[in-house]
N, C-alpha and C positions, 0 to 999 in steps of 0.2 A: 309218338310227335317229336317233331325237331326241338333240341333245345333254343330256346329264344336269346335273341341278342338282348344287348343292355336296354337298349332303348324300348324294349318290347315288355320289360318285366315289371312295370310299375301298377297292371291293373291287380286289384284282388276282389273277392267276392264274386257274387253273380252277376254275370252280363246282359244287359237288357237291351236289344234293339227296338226303337222305336220308328215307326215308317208312316209318313203322312201320304196323302193321296188327294185324287179327286174324288169328288163325292158323287159323282156320274156313275160310276161302278163300284168305288169304294165308301166305307162305311165311316170314316173318321181316323184315328190315330191308333196304327196297331202295335199292340206289345208284344214281343217275343221273348223267351229264355234263348241265348244262345246257348248251344253245346259248343265250349272251344276245343274241345277234341276234334268233333267232327264237321264243325260248320253249319250244323243244323239250327233251324230257327221253330224253336217249339213254342205253339200260340198260347197267349196268356188272356188275353182279352182284347175287345176294340173299346176305344174311349169314344162315345159316338157324340152327336150334339155339336160338333166343331166342323163349321163348312168348309169344303176345299180347302184342308190344312196342307198345303201343296209344297211348303218349306218349313223347315223344323230349325230353330236354332236354340241351342243348349247355355246357359248361364256358365260361365268359365268356373266358379267357385262358390254358385249357391246352387240349392236343389230346384231349380225352374227352367220351366221350358217355354218357348214362344212360337206360335205358329201363325202363318201367315195366310187370312182366308181370301184367296185369290177369286174375286168377285167384282162386278162391275161398282156396288159400293164397296168397297176393300174395307180390310180389317185385321187386326192382330190380337190374338188371343193368347193370354199370357196363363199359365198352368204350373201349379206346383206340384213338384215329384215327391211323392212319398216315400216314406222309408223301404216300403215293398216294391217301388218302382212305379206306383200306380199314379194316375194323376187328376187333379182337383183343379176345376176352372177356376181362376180368379177374376174373370172378366175379359171382355172385348171393348176394344178402342177403335175408333175409325182410324184407316189408314193415309187419310187426307188424299185420297186418289184412287184410282181404278186398276183392279188387279196386281196388288202386291205379288212379286214375283220373287223377292228375295228380303231375307232378314239377317241382322248379325247382332250381336252384343258387343260394344265398344269395350275394349281392353280393361278401361276401368271399371267395367261390371256397372256403371251408374247410367247409362243410356242404351236403347235399343235404336240400331238405324233399319230404315225402311224402304226400299226401291219400288214404287207404281210404276207399273209396265204401263198399260195402255194410257194413262195422264202424263206420263214423262216427267215425274219429279219425285224427290226425296224428301224423307221427313225425319224427325229424331225427336223420341221420348223418354223423359227420363223414368228410370225404375224404382218405384217405392221400394219402402223397407218391406212392405209385405209381397214385394215380387209383382204388384199389378202395375199398370203403365199410367203416367199421369198425363196432364195437357202436353202436347207438343211443345218443344222449346224452339223450334226451328221447321220451316219447312222451302223447298227451293225448287224450279224449275230448271230441268236440264240444260234447256235452251238459253237461259241465262246466263250460263258458264262460259259463253264466248262473246266475244266484243271483235268485230261487230257478231251478228246473230249465228251461232251453230247453222252449217247448213244439212238440211237432210239428205242421204246417200240416194243412190239410183236404187231402182228396184234388183236389177241384174247385177250382182257383183263383178266386178272388173277381174278378179281374180279367182273366180268358183271355176267349178269343173265343166267343161264343155256340155252342154244340151241341158244344163241345170235350169228348174223353174222354181225358184225359190217363193215361200209365203212372201205375201206383200207386209214385211216390219218396217218400211220405210215411207210411212204416212206420216210421220210427224216423230219427236222424241219418244224414246221409251226406254227408261229407267232397268235395266236387266238384274245388277249385282250391285252391292253396297257392303263395304267394310273397310275397316280403319286398317291402317299400318300398325306393327306392333308397338310403336312409340304413344301410339293413339293421337297425333298431334296433326295425322292428315288423313282423311278417307276417300278412299277409291270408288268412282260410280262409273261401269262398264254401260255406255247407252247404244243400243242395237240400232236405232233409226238414226244417231248420227254418227255412226261407225268410230265412235271414239273413247278414250278412257277420260274422265273429267277426274280432277285432285282437287279436293277442297280443303284447306286449314280447316282445323277443329279446335274449338275453345273447350276444355274439358270441363271447365267451371259453370260455362251457362249453357253448352250443349248447343252451340252455335256454330254455322258453317260461313267461311268467308274466303274472299281471295281465290277464286279457282282460276284451275289452268288445267289442259288438257293435251293428250298425244292422239294422233289419230291414225287407225289403221287405215287398210285399202277401203276405195271405194266402193260401197254395197255389201261392206263385210259383215255387217252386223255384229258387233261387238257384244260377247254374251256374259262369259264367266271368265276368272281371273285367280291368280295365285301369284302369291310373293314368295319367293326362295328365302328360305332361313338364313342366308348370309344377309339378308337385307337389300340386295344390289341387283337382282335378275328376277324382272316381272314378267309373266305369261299371260298372253289373253286370249281367250279362245273365242273364233269368230263364226258365228252361227251360218249364217246364209252362204259365205264365201268356204264353207268347211275349211278353215283354216287355223294357223296359230302363230301369233303375233309376240318376238321377243323383244323387249326393252330393257332398258338399264335403268336402274333408279338411285335418285339422290335423296337420302333420306333427310338431309338436312334443309332441303329446300322444297322436298317433295316433286320433285322433276323427273318424268318419264322421257326416254330418249328411244325412240324406234330404232331397231336393229335391222330386223328381218322377219318376213312372213312365210311361213311353209303351211303346205297342204296336210289335213289330217287323212286323206283319201289315198288308195295305191295311185301311181302314177297313169295306171292304164284304164282308172275310173272316169266312165261318162255319166252323166245324168244327173239327178238330184237327190241331195242329202242335207243332211243340216245337223251340223255340232251342236253338243250339248251342255255335257259338262268335263270338268277339268280338275285334275287330283295330282297330287306330288308325292311320291312314295314317302315313307318314314325316315328313308336314309338319304332322300333327296336327290337320288341317282335316277329317278326315271319319272316320267310324266303319262299320264293315262288322260285321253281325250274320247269323248263318246261321238259316234257317229250314228244319229237317227236316220233312218231309209236303208241305209249302207249296213246298219244293225252290228256294229262291231267296235269295239275297245280298241284306238289305236295306241301303240305304245312308243313312246320316245325316250331315246337316252338323252341324259343332260351333260354335255360336254364340258372339260374343265374353264372353257370362257362363257360357259352357261347357253350356249347354244343348242337347240332342241334338234335330236336328228331322227328320222323314223325307223323304227327297228322291224316293224310290222304289226300285224293286228292280232286280236281274238273275237270271235263270234259271242254275241250276247247270248245266243239260245233264246232270244225273244223279241218283240217287236218296240222300237222307239225306246232306246236306253235314255231316261232322262237324267237318271243320277245313279251314282255310287260311291261306295265307301268301303274304307279296309277297317275289319273289327279292329281294336285296340293294340292286339298284338301282333297286328300285320300280317297273321298267316292266312288269313281268308279274305276273299274280295266280294261284295255283294251288290250287284245291278238291279236298278229297279227298271224293267220293263214294261213302260206304262200302259202300252197300246197292247199287248199279251195278257196284262194282268198276273204278272208273276215277277218274282225275285229269282235270279240266277244266281249258283254260289260257286267260287274259285278257289282253288289252293295259289298261293302266291309263291314264285320263286324268288328268294331276296337277291340270290346273285345274278340271275339273268334279267329278273323284271319281269319274266313271262308268267301268263296266268294260265291253267289248266282247270277245266270243267269238271267240277265234281257228280254232275248228273244228279244235281239237286235241286229241283224247284220249289219256292214256295208261293201258294196261291197269295195274292192281295187285288182287288179292284183298283185299278189305275196306278199304281204306285207312284210316287213321284220324289221321294226324299228318305233316306235313312240315316239314322246316328245312334249312337251308344252310349250308355251310361252304365258304371257298376255300381250296385248298391250292396 
């Protein structure tokens, strides 16, 4: 095994992978012990009784996990992480909306942020001393972030590939991802139906959202997931329905995003239907990885000196519908959740080139949708 760079040498002890899923095929939250030499995921157990835990969020400083229960009457389940990595449920709260697609812990560690996809709204919940969630401190509809009201985008994306027939995500506002900037002063929300990134000012004492403004991607693009570069100046937003990547600059003093360009996540020759899913920045921030469902590839971008993404190539996911993917903490391995082929595929990572090499290793999980790691 290669010697690890300094940024990859902070993990110690046993590494546990937690995999969330949809409980049409899956059974709950899957626990695996990670072989850090080979990348193999060794099954430990399945924590059952957690409905549709499609997204998992770890607390940054405490042994706590939160699972989004993606269903019509949405919820969030709080779980304590035991010394051996096992999970104990602390209770579930109503997400105050339908189909929560994403959750994240605020940098203060005091609040959980929730985006409800089908109802197009977001909510904030305080994290209690025991790790459970209290009554919401705020909730906001995405449409309320615009003056005058935000306009729902067209079904057919203006910058999508030729001949594509995207799922109709433009029936109204659809909050897809919510996360704070590192300062905790601003909270980003990507809304797929409104084709825009909303920025809310956040009161860390009260847990409230206010003074929204937004930046728009192309019409019908379907803003889905995003990532902020560690330099705090470059913001990347992945558009599901146009299969495109928007690059924006970010002013951390005002929370303002300024769109710069939008590029495809697909080969120039591609025609037909595909849908972008997840976006991930490499640990050294030199490469971006974007998931393409139906095309079933991971697009690999270089990050230019000015922040602009350049498409370098792609790697097959060796499965169907890559919904989520993640590096292990060392950055040595890359894991893809292939939702519709009920498996995870594992890759070696070349840190210098950014390329992924399939290890010929699959791990069976029913409808996997999210993978996160924690050392114990």
